[in-house]
C-alpha positions in Angstrom: 5.1 57.0 7.5 1.9 58.1 9.5 0.2 59.3 6.4 0.5 55.5 4.8 -1.6 54.1 7.7 -4.4 56.5 7.0 -7.5 54.8 5.2 -8.3 56.7 2.0 -11.5 59.2 1.9 -13.4 56.3 -0.6 -12.2 53.3 1.4 -14.0 51.2 3.8 -16.8 48.1 3.7 -20.0 48.9 1.7 -21.8 46.9 4.1 -20.6 49.4 7.0 -24.5 50.8 7.1 -25.5 47.0 8.5 -23.1 47.9 11.9 -25.1 48.5 14.4 -24.1 52.5 15.7 -21.9 53.2 18.6 -24.1 55.7 20.1 -26.4 53.5 22.7 -29.4 56.2 21.9 -29.5 54.6 18.1 -28.8 51.4 18.6 -32.4 50.5 19.2 -33.7 52.4 16.7 -31.0 50.4 13.9 -32.3 47.4 16.2 -36.2 48.1 15.2 -35.3 48.8 11.6 -33.2 45.4 11.3 -36.7 43.4 12.3 -38.4 45.1 10.0 -36.8 44.8 7.0 -36.6 41.0 8.1 -40.5 40.8 8.7 -41.1 42.7 4.8 -39.0 40.1 3.4 -40.7 37.6 5.4 -44.1 38.9 3.8 -43.5 39.7 0.4 -42.2 35.9 -0.4 -45.2 34.0 1.2 -44.2 33.7 4.7 -47.8 34.3 5.9 -49.2 31.1 3.3 -46.0 29.2 4.5 -46.4 29.4 8.4 -50.2 28.4 7.6 -49.3 25.4 5.1 -46.3 24.5 6.8 -46.0 20.4 8.0 -45.9 20.1 11.8 -43.0 18.5 11.9 -43.0 18.2 16.2 -45.8 15.9 17.5 -47.4 18.0 19.4 -48.7 16.2 23.4 -51.8 14.6 23.6 -54.3 17.2 24.5 -58.4 16.9 25.2 -60.0 19.2 22.0 -63.3 17.7 21.9 -66.4 17.4 24.9 -69.7 16.2 23.8 -71.9 14.7 26.1 -75.6 15.5 24.3 -74.3 14.2 20.2 -77.9 15.9 19.1 -79.2 14.0 16.1 -78.4 16.4 13.0 -81.4 16.9 10.7 -82.8 13.3 8.7 -79.9 11.4 10.7 -81.3 8.4 12.1 -79.6 6.3 15.2 -78.3 2.7 15.0 -78.4 0.3 18.0 -75.7 -2.3 18.3 -75.2 -4.8 20.6 -73.6 -2.6 23.0 -73.5 0.9 21.4 -75.0 3.4 19.2 -74.4 5.5 16.7 -75.9 8.7 14.5 -75.8 8.4 10.7 -77.2 10.2 7.5 -79.8 9.8 5.6 -79.2 6.8 3.1 -76.3 5.1 5.5 -77.4 1.5 6.7 -76.0 -1.2 8.4 -73.3 -3.6 7.4 -74.1 -6.8 8.6 -71.7 -7.4 11.6 -69.6 -10.2 11.5 -68.1 -12.6 14.8 -65.3 -15.2 13.3 -64.3 -15.4 16.8 -65.7 -14.6 20.6 -63.4 -11.8 20.9 -63.9 -9.5 18.2 -67.3 -8.5 16.9 -66.9 -6.6 13.6 -69.1 -4.4 11.1 -70.0 -1.0 10.0 -72.2 1.7 8.4 -72.0 2.3 4.7 -74.3 4.6 2.2 -73.3 2.2 -0.6 -70.4 4.0 -1.5 -68.4 5.3 2.1 -68.2 2.4 5.0 -67.2 3.3 8.5 -66.1 0.2 9.9 -65.6 -1.2 13.7 -63.9 -3.9 15.6 -65.5 -4.1 19.4 -63.7 -6.6 22.2 -61.1 -6.7 24.0 -57.4 -5.7 23.3 -58.8 -3.7 20.5 -55.8 -1.3 19.5 -54.7 1.1 16.3 -52.3 -0.1 13.8 -50.6 3.1 13.8 -47.8 3.6 15.1 -48.6 7.6 17.7 -44.9 8.1 16.4 -46.2 8.8 12.8 -45.8 12.4 12.3 -48.4 11.7 9.3 -51.0 11.4 12.1 -52.4 14.2 14.1 -53.0 12.1 17.5 -55.6 13.5 19.8 -57.7 13.3 23.1 -61.8 13.6 22.9 -64.4 13.0 25.3 -67.3 11.3 23.6 -70.4 11.7 25.9 -68.6 9.9 29.3 -66.1 8.2 27.2 -62.4 9.1 26.6 -61.4 8.3 22.8 -58.2 8.7 20.9 -58.3 10.4 17.5 -56.1 9.3 14.7 -56.7 12.0 12.2 -53.8 11.9 9.1 -52.5 15.3 7.9 -53.4 14.3 4.6 -56.7 12.9 3.1 -56.6 9.2 1.5 -55.5 7.1 4.5 -57.1 5.7 7.7 -58.8 8.1 10.4 -59.2 6.2 13.2 -61.6 7.1 16.9 -60.4 4.5 19.4 -62.1 3.6 23.0 -59.8 1.7 24.8 -61.7 1.0 28.0 -59.4 -2.2 28.8 -58.8 -3.6 31.3 -62.4 -2.6 32.6 -64.7 -3.2 29.7 -64.2 -3.7 25.8 -63.0 -1.5 23.6 -64.3 0.0 20.2 -62.4 1.0 17.4 -64.0 3.3 14.3 -62.6 3.8 11.5 -62.7 4.6 7.8 -60.2 4.6 5.1 -59.0 6.4 2.5 -61.5 9.5 3.0 -62.0 12.5 1.1 -62.5 16.1 3.2 -65.9 15.4 2.6 -66.6 12.0 3.5 -63.9 12.4 6.8 -66.2 15.1 7.9 -69.0 12.7 7.8 -67.0 10.4 9.3 -66.1 12.4 12.0 -69.5 13.6 12.9 -70.6 9.6 13.2 -67.8 8.9 15.3 -68.2 11.5 17.5 -71.9 10.4 18.0 -71.0 6.8 19.6 -72.8 5.9 23.1 -72.3 2.6 25.0 -75.3 1.0 26.0 -73.9 -0.6 29.2 
């Protein structure tokens, strides 16, 4: 009867090598080997590229990322002054005639005839982008001495917004561009970060 309880020599699981060794001295070597196999599989299946291109599913906290107090004019760029603020624009850009349909909001922009960067200045100016919208990276910046909030789309083709919210002490400014490609967005961000208030 005792022989009936013995396992056959060729029996047992073929996955026994996955089990950690009983000897404590070999356990850490086994654990290191498991991690190395996992890393190798992750690497050869494109893990590096997936990590770089992975969408951000949880929005990071708002934090300062830019401090710019000088905003020097880039080569051939020129300064454009409005009633209460100014900004820098590239060669060939000109002012869109401002409108003021009501006394609370002053609207206008700058353009090169193809791309337009618009603005709204006045009381109660707010972005229409929900801060919980995970299609945007939302960060705080310091542009000159003024705090601003940047709504940067994670994919091109949507709205890019920089909001200078000075209420309740002063009027606020929102500068934005619609459906910008990568080159247009880079130009738009340079324009937005050149904003300087005159009062």
